[in-house]
N, CA, C and O of each residue as an XYZ file, in Angstrom:
700
protein
N     -52.790     -1.863    -10.598
C     -51.886     -0.734    -10.648
C     -52.682      0.504    -10.209
O     -53.461      1.049    -10.991
N     -52.489      0.941     -8.975
C     -53.300      2.038     -8.439
C     -53.101      3.389     -9.127
O     -54.025      4.202     -9.152
N     -51.912      3.647     -9.686
C     -51.656      4.911    -10.390
C     -51.021      4.583    -11.731
O     -50.091      3.780    -11.814
N     -51.540      5.223    -12.792
C     -51.000      5.040    -14.130
C     -51.435      6.252    -14.950
O     -52.473      6.226    -15.612
N     -50.616      7.333    -14.895
C     -50.985      8.587    -15.555
C     -49.850      9.081    -16.452
O     -48.676      8.902    -16.126
N     -50.198      9.702    -17.583
C     -49.160     10.263    -18.447
C     -48.529     11.495    -17.784
O     -49.189     12.233    -17.052
N     -47.239     11.695    -18.060
C     -46.523     12.858    -17.539
C     -45.686     13.471    -18.649
O     -45.283     12.779    -19.584
N     -45.425     14.767    -18.545
C     -44.582     15.432    -19.539
C     -43.143     15.577    -19.059
O     -42.254     15.861    -19.861
N     -42.898     15.387    -17.760
C     -41.573     15.467    -17.153
C     -40.919     16.841    -17.319
O     -39.697     16.940    -17.428
N     -41.725     17.887    -17.336
C     -41.176     19.241    -17.399
C     -40.740     19.683    -16.009
O     -41.341     19.273    -15.016
N     -39.695     20.519    -15.921
C     -39.237     20.963    -14.606
C     -40.366     21.641    -13.828
O     -41.122     22.440    -14.381
N     -40.465     21.316    -12.560
C     -41.459     21.848    -11.629
C     -42.873     21.343    -11.900
O     -43.815     21.790    -11.246
N     -43.043     20.408    -12.862
C     -44.355     19.795    -13.066
C     -44.692     19.005    -11.810
O     -43.860     18.264    -11.287
N     -45.907     19.169    -11.338
C     -46.348     18.484    -10.128
C     -47.557     17.619    -10.464
O     -48.518     18.085    -11.077
N     -47.498     16.360    -10.056
C     -48.593     15.423    -10.282
C     -49.082     14.947     -8.920
O     -48.293     14.477     -8.101
N     -50.381     15.068     -8.681
C     -50.973     14.557     -7.448
C     -51.956     13.457     -7.800
O     -52.791     13.612     -8.691
N     -51.847     12.351     -7.096
C     -52.722     11.206     -7.339
C     -53.200     10.653     -6.015
O     -52.422     10.497     -5.074
N     -54.497     10.355     -5.949
C     -55.052      9.687     -4.775
C     -55.453      8.281     -5.187
O     -55.976      8.074     -6.282
N     -55.206      7.310     -4.303
C     -55.489      5.927     -4.649
C     -55.693      5.101     -3.383
O     -55.308      5.500     -2.285
N     -56.312      3.938     -3.573
C     -56.554      2.988     -2.489
C     -55.898      1.672     -2.881
O     -56.001      1.241     -4.030
N     -55.225      1.035     -1.930
C     -54.518     -0.215     -2.215
C     -55.387     -1.418     -1.918
O     -56.261     -1.377     -1.051
N     -55.130     -2.507     -2.662
C     -55.942     -3.710     -2.472
C     -55.234     -4.830     -1.719
O     -55.863     -5.838     -1.398
N     -53.931     -4.680     -1.425
C     -53.296     -5.637     -0.515
C     -52.013     -5.058      0.069
O     -51.434     -4.115     -0.469
N     -51.584     -5.646      1.183
C     -50.368     -5.215      1.866
C     -49.153     -5.599      1.037
O     -49.148     -6.643      0.385
N     -48.127     -4.762      1.057
C     -46.898     -5.136      0.370
C     -46.071     -3.940     -0.020
O     -46.415     -2.797      0.279
N     -44.976     -4.218     -0.692
C     -44.071     -3.195     -1.184
C     -44.588     -2.680     -2.528
O     -44.850     -3.461     -3.444
N     -44.730     -1.374     -2.632
C     -45.174     -0.731     -3.869
C     -44.049      0.144     -4.413
O     -43.315      0.770     -3.649
N     -43.918      0.184     -5.738
C     -42.892      0.977     -6.400
C     -43.517      2.175     -7.099
O     -44.583      2.068     -7.705
N     -42.850      3.308     -7.010
C     -43.236      4.518     -7.742
C     -42.285      4.570     -8.938
O     -41.068      4.631     -8.763
N     -42.837      4.545    -10.141
C     -42.023      4.361    -11.336
C     -42.360      5.360    -12.433
O     -43.458      5.914    -12.491
N     -41.375      5.568    -13.297
C     -41.594      6.242    -14.574
C     -41.354      5.174    -15.632
O     -40.291      4.555    -15.663
N     -42.340      4.957    -16.499
C     -42.202      3.978    -17.576
C     -42.294      4.695    -18.914
O     -43.156      5.550    -19.114
N     -41.398      4.340    -19.826
C     -41.382      4.925    -21.168
C     -41.439      3.812    -22.205
O     -40.842      2.750    -22.026
N     -42.159      4.064    -23.281
C     -42.253      3.098    -24.373
C     -40.959      3.107    -25.183
O     -40.234      4.102    -25.199
N     -40.682      2.005    -25.845
C     -39.464      1.883    -26.654
C     -39.687      2.449    -28.056
O     -39.568      1.737    -29.053
N     -40.011      3.734    -28.115
C     -40.271      4.378    -29.401
C     -39.076      5.172    -29.903
O     -39.119      5.732    -30.999
N     -38.016      5.226    -29.118
C     -36.771      5.859    -29.544
C     -35.671      4.808    -29.363
O     -35.888      3.823    -28.657
N     -34.502      4.987    -29.978
C     -33.452      3.969    -29.860
C     -33.216      3.566    -28.403
O     -33.131      4.419    -27.520
N     -33.111      2.262    -28.164
C     -33.039      1.727    -26.810
C     -31.867      2.288    -26.011
O     -32.033      2.622    -24.838
N     -30.685      2.399    -26.620
C     -29.531      2.951    -25.895
C     -29.800      4.377    -25.439
O     -29.482      4.739    -24.306
N     -30.382      5.185    -26.313
C     -30.708      6.572    -25.962
C     -31.767      6.604    -24.881
O     -31.665      7.382    -23.933
N     -32.783      5.766    -25.014
C     -33.860      5.727    -24.027
C     -33.325      5.340    -22.655
O     -33.692      5.955    -21.654
N     -32.468      4.336    -22.596
C     -31.896      3.925    -21.315
C     -31.061      5.038    -20.687
O     -31.072      5.208    -19.468
N     -30.340      5.793    -21.508
C     -29.569      6.935    -20.991
C     -30.499      8.014    -20.462
O     -30.284      8.541    -19.371
N     -31.527      8.345    -21.227
C     -32.475      9.379    -20.804
C     -33.213      8.979    -19.523
O     -33.508      9.825    -18.679
N     -33.505      7.688    -19.387
C     -34.204      7.203    -18.194
C     -33.250      7.056    -17.001
O     -33.699      6.935    -15.861
N     -31.932      7.068    -17.261
C     -30.957      6.921    -16.183
C     -30.807      5.493    -15.711
O     -30.475      5.257    -14.549
N     -31.050      4.519    -16.607
C     -30.950      3.106    -16.234
C     -29.880      2.362    -17.028
O     -29.809      1.135    -16.964
N     -29.051      3.081    -17.769
C     -27.985      2.458    -18.551
C     -26.970      1.830    -17.599
O     -26.463      2.505    -16.703
N     -26.670      0.549    -17.785
C     -25.738     -0.167    -16.908
C     -24.322      0.409    -17.003
O     -23.580      0.391    -16.021
N     -23.944      0.921    -18.183
C     -22.616      1.488    -18.387
C     -22.761      2.974    -18.717
O     -22.974      3.333    -19.875
N     -22.647      3.849    -17.695
C     -22.833      5.290    -17.919
C     -21.879      5.888    -18.952
O     -22.166      6.954    -19.496
N     -20.752      5.230    -19.236
C     -19.827      5.771    -20.239
C     -20.452      5.754    -21.635
O     -19.992      6.468    -22.526
N     -21.496      4.944    -21.831
C     -22.179      4.909    -23.130
C     -23.151      6.082    -23.293
O     -23.748      6.253    -24.355
N     -23.306      6.875    -22.253
C     -24.270      7.979    -22.280
C     -23.599      9.331    -22.455
O     -24.161     10.347    -22.043
N     -22.408      9.374    -23.057
C     -21.705     10.638    -23.265
C     -22.598     11.615    -24.025
O     -23.042     11.322    -25.135
N     -22.854     12.758    -23.435
C     -23.669     13.789    -24.077
C     -25.165     13.570    -23.957
O     -25.936     14.370    -24.486
N     -25.608     12.509    -23.278
C     -27.038     12.241    -23.092
C     -27.301     12.101    -21.585
O     -27.332     10.991    -21.054
N     -27.490     13.242    -20.904
C     -27.730     13.173    -19.461
C     -29.126     12.629    -19.159
O     -30.031     12.740    -19.986
N     -29.297     12.044    -17.976
C     -30.627     11.543    -17.597
C     -31.666     12.657    -17.619
O     -31.390     13.791    -17.227
N     -32.850     12.319    -18.079
C     -33.945     13.291    -18.166
C     -34.986     13.071    -17.067
O     -35.986     13.785    -17.005
N     -34.751     12.083    -16.200
C     -35.703     11.778    -15.135
C     -35.082     12.163    -13.798
O     -34.061     11.608    -13.392
N     -35.705     13.110    -13.127
C     -35.325     13.497    -11.771
C     -36.608     13.974    -11.092
O     -37.348     14.794    -11.637
N     -36.856     13.447     -9.895
C     -38.109     13.782     -9.227
C     -37.983     13.631     -7.718
O     -37.128     12.901     -7.217
N     -38.851     14.336     -7.010
C     -39.040     14.136     -5.583
C     -40.496     13.746     -5.388
O     -41.342     14.065     -6.222
N     -40.793     13.061     -4.297
C     -42.159     12.619     -4.057
C     -42.454     12.633     -2.559
O     -41.564     12.495     -1.721
N     -43.737     12.805     -2.260
C     -44.225     12.769     -0.881
C     -45.492     11.924     -0.875
O     -46.391     12.136     -1.688
N     -45.559     10.962      0.048
C     -46.724     10.099      0.199
C     -47.394     10.429      1.523
O     -46.735     10.538      2.557
N     -48.713     10.587      1.480
C     -49.447     10.890      2.710
C     -50.670      9.996      2.834
O     -51.183      9.450      1.857
N     -51.111      9.870      4.078
C     -52.287      9.077      4.412
C     -53.108      9.920      5.369
O     -52.630     10.282      6.444
N     -54.337     10.235      4.992
C     -55.240     11.078      5.778
C     -54.588     12.414      6.124
O     -54.714     12.903      7.246
N     -53.890     13.000      5.149
C     -53.271     14.311      5.320
C     -51.956     14.307      6.079
O     -51.339     15.360      6.239
N     -51.513     13.153      6.550
C     -50.265     13.051      7.307
C     -49.184     12.435      6.425
O     -49.382     11.364      5.850
N     -48.042     13.112      6.319
C     -46.935     12.593      5.523
C     -46.401     11.318      6.161
O     -46.100     11.285      7.354
N     -46.285     10.259      5.345
C     -45.770      8.996      5.878
C     -44.466      8.567      5.203
O     -43.755      7.714      5.736
N     -44.139      9.136      4.049
C     -42.881      8.808      3.370
C     -42.552      9.895      2.365
O     -43.429     10.596      1.859
N     -41.270     10.013      2.094
C     -40.796     10.944      1.065
C     -39.493     10.422      0.506
O     -38.807      9.623      1.144
N     -39.155     10.876     -0.689
C     -37.916     10.418     -1.288
C     -37.652     11.108     -2.612
O     -38.339     12.058     -2.987
N     -36.639     10.607     -3.314
C     -36.302     11.182     -4.615
C     -35.737     10.105     -5.531
O     -35.406      9.001     -5.099
N     -35.638     10.457     -6.790
C     -35.089      9.533     -7.775
C     -33.592      9.340     -7.599
O     -33.019      8.435     -8.206
N     -32.943     10.165     -6.787
C     -31.498     10.051     -6.561
C     -31.142      8.883     -5.645
O     -29.984      8.466     -5.607
N     -32.114      8.349     -4.908
C     -31.864      7.274     -3.961
C     -31.882      5.919     -4.671
O     -32.462      5.785     -5.749
N     -31.240      4.912     -4.058
C     -31.287      3.544     -4.571
C     -32.654      2.949     -4.279
O     -33.194      3.133     -3.188
N     -33.215      2.239     -5.244
C     -34.533      1.639     -5.081
C     -34.530      0.205     -5.591
O     -33.573     -0.246     -6.222
N     -35.619     -0.501     -5.306
C     -35.781     -1.887     -5.763
C     -35.833     -1.947     -7.284
O     -36.051     -0.939     -7.956
N     -35.629     -3.141     -7.806
C     -35.712     -3.349     -9.252
C     -37.165     -3.277     -9.694
O     -38.054     -3.718     -8.965
N     -37.422     -2.728    -10.873
C     -38.796     -2.637    -11.367
C     -39.325     -3.992    -11.808
O     -38.564     -4.941    -11.996
N     -40.660     -4.068    -11.973
C     -41.249     -5.279    -12.525
C     -40.962     -5.300    -14.026
O     -40.671     -4.261    -14.619
N     -41.043     -6.463    -14.630
C     -40.793     -6.597    -16.058
C     -41.959     -6.002    -16.846
O     -43.122     -6.304    -16.575
N     -41.641     -5.167    -17.808
C     -42.665     -4.544    -18.647
C     -42.190     -4.516    -20.090
O     -41.082     -4.952    -20.404
N     -43.045     -3.998    -20.958
C     -42.688     -3.860    -22.370
C     -41.804     -2.645    -22.603
O     -41.088     -2.578    -23.603
N     -41.850     -1.682    -21.682
C     -41.075     -0.460    -21.834
C     -39.832     -0.464    -20.967
O     -39.414     -1.501    -20.454
N     -39.246      0.728    -20.814
C     -38.096      0.925    -19.944
C     -38.601      1.626    -18.693
O     -39.320      2.621    -18.783
N     -38.224      1.109    -17.521
C     -38.758      1.603    -16.258
C     -37.644      2.126    -15.365
O     -36.577      1.523    -15.253
N     -37.912      3.250    -14.737
C     -37.012      3.815    -13.720
C     -37.801      3.939    -12.429
O     -38.813      4.638    -12.385
N     -37.349      3.269    -11.379
C     -38.000      3.355    -10.080
C     -37.490      4.613     -9.392
O     -36.283      4.800     -9.234
N     -38.424      5.482     -8.980
C     -38.030      6.723     -8.301
C     -38.387      6.701     -6.815
O     -38.035      7.623     -6.079
N     -39.086      5.648     -6.369
C     -39.441      5.552     -4.956
C     -40.129      4.242     -4.651
O     -40.509      3.494     -5.552
N     -40.286      3.972     -3.351
C     -40.975      2.761     -2.909
C     -41.519      2.988     -1.507
O     -41.011      3.821     -0.756
N     -42.564      2.232     -1.163
C     -43.164      2.344      0.160
C     -43.904      1.062      0.498
O     -44.305      0.309     -0.389
N     -44.082      0.822      1.787
C     -44.885     -0.306      2.267
C     -46.333      0.168      2.354
O     -46.640      1.107      3.088
N     -47.212     -0.477      1.613
C     -48.621     -0.106      1.605
C     -49.471     -1.104      2.362
O     -49.109     -2.272      2.503
N     -50.604     -0.630      2.846
C     -51.544     -1.487      3.573
C     -52.868     -1.544      2.819
O     -53.365     -0.528      2.333
N     -53.423     -2.731      2.729
C     -54.690     -2.943      2.026
C     -55.791     -2.086      2.635
O     -55.879     -1.944      3.855
N     -56.624     -1.517      1.777
C     -57.774     -0.744      2.216
C     -57.458      0.695      2.577
O     -58.375      1.490      2.783
N     -56.195      1.048      2.657
C     -55.807      2.418      3.018
C     -55.841      3.323      1.787
O     -55.537      2.899      0.673
N     -56.220      4.579      2.020
C     -56.187      5.581      0.950
C     -54.920      6.414      1.105
O     -54.567      6.842      2.203
N     -54.251      6.631     -0.014
C     -52.998      7.371     -0.027
C     -53.088      8.514     -1.036
O     -53.890      8.484     -1.969
N     -52.244      9.519     -0.820
C     -52.084     10.616     -1.773
C     -50.598     10.718     -2.091
O     -49.764     10.778     -1.187
N     -50.274     10.737     -3.372
C     -48.885     10.836     -3.823
C     -48.733     12.146     -4.578
O     -49.495     12.440     -5.500
N     -47.737     12.931     -4.174
C     -47.416     14.169     -4.894
C     -45.994     14.016     -5.414
O     -45.051     13.835     -4.644
N     -45.859     14.093     -6.728
C     -44.567     13.943     -7.385
C     -44.217     15.245     -8.091
O     -45.040     15.798     -8.820
N     -42.995     15.738     -7.876
C     -42.524     16.963     -8.532
C     -41.287     16.603     -9.344
O     -40.321     16.053     -8.815
N     -41.329     16.917    -10.622
C     -40.201     16.636    -11.507
C     -39.242     17.815    -11.477
O     -39.659     18.973    -11.519
N     -37.939     17.505    -11.403
C     -36.940     18.553    -11.202
C     -35.973     18.704    -12.369
O     -35.132     19.603    -12.348
N     -36.067     17.862    -13.373
C     -35.206     17.957    -14.558
C     -36.087     18.160    -15.783
O     -37.288     17.893    -15.750
N     -35.481     18.630    -16.853
C     -36.222     18.799    -18.091
C     -36.221     17.468    -18.837
O     -35.219     17.067    -19.428
N     -37.363     16.798    -18.794
C     -37.482     15.493    -19.426
C     -38.250     15.506    -20.721
O     -38.736     14.463    -21.161
N     -38.374     16.678    -21.353
C     -39.169     16.725    -22.580
C     -38.547     15.915    -23.719
O     -39.228     15.620    -24.701
N     -37.254     15.546    -23.606
C     -36.633     14.680    -24.623
C     -37.264     13.291    -24.612
O     -37.113     12.528    -25.566
N     -37.972     12.963    -23.529
C     -38.651     11.665    -23.430
C     -40.089     11.707    -23.953
O     -40.774     10.685    -23.926
N     -40.551     12.838    -24.419
C     -41.952     12.982    -24.848
C     -42.340     11.938    -25.894
O     -43.450     11.407    -25.851
N     -41.443     11.638    -26.832
C     -41.744     10.674    -27.896
C     -41.936      9.258    -27.341
O     -42.513      8.404    -28.015
N     -41.455      9.004    -26.115
C     -41.573      7.683    -25.500
C     -42.806      7.583    -24.600
O     -42.996      6.576    -23.918
N     -43.634      8.610    -24.597
C     -44.897      8.622    -23.856
C     -44.727      8.187    -22.392
O     -45.296      7.176    -21.980
N     -43.949      8.940    -21.608
C     -43.709      8.527    -20.217
C     -44.978      8.550    -19.368
O     -45.886      9.350    -19.591
N     -45.011      7.643    -18.387
C     -46.143      7.523    -17.478
C     -45.622      7.372    -16.056
O     -44.599      6.729    -15.820
N     -46.334      7.968    -15.121
C     -46.064      7.785    -13.698
C     -46.938      6.632    -13.236
O     -48.149      6.628    -13.461
N     -46.309      5.643    -12.581
C     -47.058      4.472    -12.137
C     -46.718      4.140    -10.693
O     -45.602      4.370    -10.226
N     -47.703      3.595    -10.004
C     -47.486      2.963     -8.710
C     -47.923      1.523     -8.897
O     -49.067      1.254     -9.261
N     -47.002      0.597     -8.645
C     -47.319     -0.809     -8.867
C     -46.709     -1.668     -7.769
O     -45.809     -1.239     -7.047
N     -47.211     -2.869     -7.660
C     -46.722     -3.818     -6.676
C     -45.331     -4.282     -7.088
O     -45.090     -4.571     -8.260
N     -44.422     -4.351     -6.130
C     -43.077     -4.852     -6.417
C     -43.171     -6.303     -6.852
O     -44.047     -7.033     -6.390
N     -42.288     -6.724     -7.727
C     -42.364     -8.087     -8.263
C     -42.252     -9.136     -7.175
O     -42.860    -10.200     -7.298
N     -41.498     -8.881     -6.112
C     -41.382     -9.876     -5.047
C     -42.715    -10.031     -4.330
O     -43.090    -11.147     -3.968
N     -43.439     -8.936     -4.116
C     -44.753     -9.024     -3.471
C     -45.727     -9.749     -4.387
O     -46.539    -10.547     -3.919
N     -45.656     -9.482     -5.684
C     -46.531    -10.138     -6.647
C     -46.248    -11.637     -6.671
O     -47.176    -12.444     -6.737
N     -44.978    -12.009     -6.618
C     -44.592    -13.423     -6.596
C     -45.104    -14.091     -5.324
O     -45.577    -15.226     -5.370
N     -45.014    -13.394     -4.186
C     -45.532    -13.940     -2.927
C     -47.027    -14.184     -3.021
O     -47.516    -15.191     -2.510
N     -47.765    -13.286     -3.661
C     -49.202    -13.433     -3.823
C     -49.515    -14.643     -4.704
O     -50.431    -15.408     -4.401
N     -48.772    -14.819     -5.780
C     -48.975    -15.972     -6.649
C     -48.686    -17.274     -5.896
O     -49.425    -18.248     -6.042
N     -47.629    -17.298     -5.102
C     -47.277    -18.495     -4.331
C     -48.367    -18.825     -3.329
O     -48.721    -19.992     -3.160
N     -48.899    -17.821     -2.669
C     -49.960    -18.045     -1.686
C     -51.210    -18.602     -2.362
O     -51.861    -19.489     -1.810
N     -51.554    -18.101     -3.538
C     -52.749    -18.606     -4.220
C     -52.541    -20.049     -4.664
O     -53.483    -20.839     -4.617
N     -51.339    -20.414     -5.091
C     -51.071    -21.801     -5.463
C     -51.149    -22.712     -4.237
O     -51.606    -23.849     -4.351
N     -50.721    -22.244     -3.093
C     -50.807    -23.023     -1.863
C     -52.271    -23.295     -1.507
O     -52.627    -24.413     -1.134
N     -53.115    -22.269     -1.624
C     -54.544    -22.431     -1.331
C     -55.176    -23.428     -2.304
O     -55.931    -24.306     -1.885
N     -54.877    -23.301     -3.579
C     -55.427    -24.221     -4.577
C     -54.985    -25.657     -4.281
O     -55.788    -26.584     -4.383
N     -53.718    -25.842     -3.916
C     -53.221    -27.178     -3.582
C     -53.940    -27.753     -2.365
O     -54.292    -28.932     -2.348
N     -54.157    -26.928     -1.356
C     -54.847    -27.393     -0.148
C     -56.284    -27.805     -0.465
O     -56.763    -28.819      0.042
N     -56.963    -27.033     -1.288
C     -58.336    -27.364     -1.670
C     -58.365    -28.696     -2.419
O     -59.227    -29.536     -2.161
N     -57.433    -28.888     -3.339
C     -57.370    -30.140     -4.092
C     -57.155    -31.327     -3.154
O     -57.833    -32.345     -3.292
N     -56.234    -31.217     -2.213
C     -55.949    -32.311     -1.276
C     -57.180    -32.615     -0.422
O     -57.505    -33.780     -0.193
N     -57.858    -31.576      0.045
C     -59.074    -31.790      0.849
C     -60.166    -32.481      0.031
O     -60.834    -33.383      0.538
N     -60.356    -32.075     -1.218
C     -61.354    -32.718     -2.075
C     -60.983    -34.179     -2.333
O     -61.849    -35.053     -2.300
N     -59.726    -34.441     -2.583
C     -59.272    -35.808     -2.816
C     -59.500    -36.665     -1.573
O     -60.002    -37.784     -1.680
N     -59.144    -36.162     -0.413
C     -59.337    -36.886      0.840
C     -60.824    -37.146      1.086
O     -61.195    -38.242      1.506
N     -61.672    -36.160      0.831
C     -63.122    -36.318      0.989
C     -63.672    -37.380      0.055
O     -64.523    -38.173      0.458
N     -63.205    -37.413     -1.179
C     -63.644    -38.418     -2.152
C     -63.235    -39.822     -1.702
O     -64.023    -40.760     -1.821
N     -62.035    -39.974     -1.196
C     -61.571    -41.272     -0.696
C     -62.441    -41.708      0.477
O     -62.839    -42.872      0.538
N     -62.746    -40.815      1.403
C     -63.592    -41.152      2.550
C     -64.992    -41.580      2.104
O     -65.543    -42.539      2.645
N     -65.567    -40.889      1.133
C     -66.873    -41.264      0.607
C     -66.819    -42.656     -0.032
O     -67.738    -43.457      0.144
N     -65.757    -42.939     -0.763
C     -65.589    -44.252     -1.374
C     -65.487    -45.348     -0.331
O     -66.105    -46.402     -0.481
N     -64.721    -45.119      0.720
C     -64.585    -46.106      1.793
C     -65.929    -46.319      2.477
O     -66.306    -47.459      2.749
N     -66.658    -45.241      2.760
C     -67.964    -45.344      3.416
C     -68.950    -46.114      2.537
O     -69.689    -46.963      3.035
N     -68.966    -45.829      1.249
C     -69.859    -46.515      0.320
C     -69.516    -48.010      0.268
O     -70.412    -48.852      0.308
N     -68.231    -48.336      0.181
C     -67.790    -49.729      0.139
C     -68.177    -50.451      1.427
O     -68.668    -51.579      1.374
N     -67.963    -49.819      2.583
C     -68.285    -50.434      3.870
C     -69.788    -50.674      3.988
O     -70.198    -51.727      4.477
N     -70.615    -49.727      3.556
C     -72.085    -49.864      3.609
C     -72.535    -50.993      2.695
O     -73.380    -51.805      3.074
N     -71.971    -51.046      1.487
C     -72.356    -52.081      0.521
C     -71.947    -53.474      1.031
O     -72.682    -54.446      0.859
N     -70.796    -53.552      1.641
C     -70.322    -54.831      2.163
C     -71.161    -55.285      3.352
O     -71.428    -56.478      3.496
N     -71.589    -54.337      4.220
C     -72.409    -54.667      5.389
C     -73.770    -55.213      4.966
O     -74.312    -56.091      5.637
N     -74.333    -54.710      3.864
C     -75.643    -55.198      3.367
C     -75.546    -56.622      2.841
O     -76.504    -57.387      2.950
N     -74.386    -56.990      2.265
C     -74.263    -58.312      1.656
C     -73.945    -59.405      2.696
O     -74.022    -60.590      2.374
N     -73.596    -59.033      3.912
C     -73.295    -60.040      4.934
C     -74.490    -60.463      5.696
O     -74.388    -61.305      6.588
């Protein structure tokens, strides 16, 4: 997780983070809050309640804009108002506010500006995170299992060949 910093979510609060990625893939920019307040209220405050009618009188407290740059050049920008990918599974409640395609070994700078008063979320200890999208993480796990399987098959094939060679040599000596 290249970025994982606490935030207060106060209006006009600006957070700048520099980070380097370790593999290519889709990365999510997220706000994560702990479940330290009632879950229904927390989901309303985070703006992730499936049924907005349950949030009467509890407006979302998360609103942000962000700009991503590489070597001083802006490469992406967005806001929490846009539709984004689903977050990875965590212990807390997560709101995805942005996403981008990252490249391994590249250094990035993320500037996030909060535009709503989110101090009602203070008790939930909100954090700004940049993490790998679950689909990219799943692809990485699948690739590692493929490599492990290939190594096992090669070792098994090598062992069989050694056994055949040993048997053939032993049989040739006895004739």
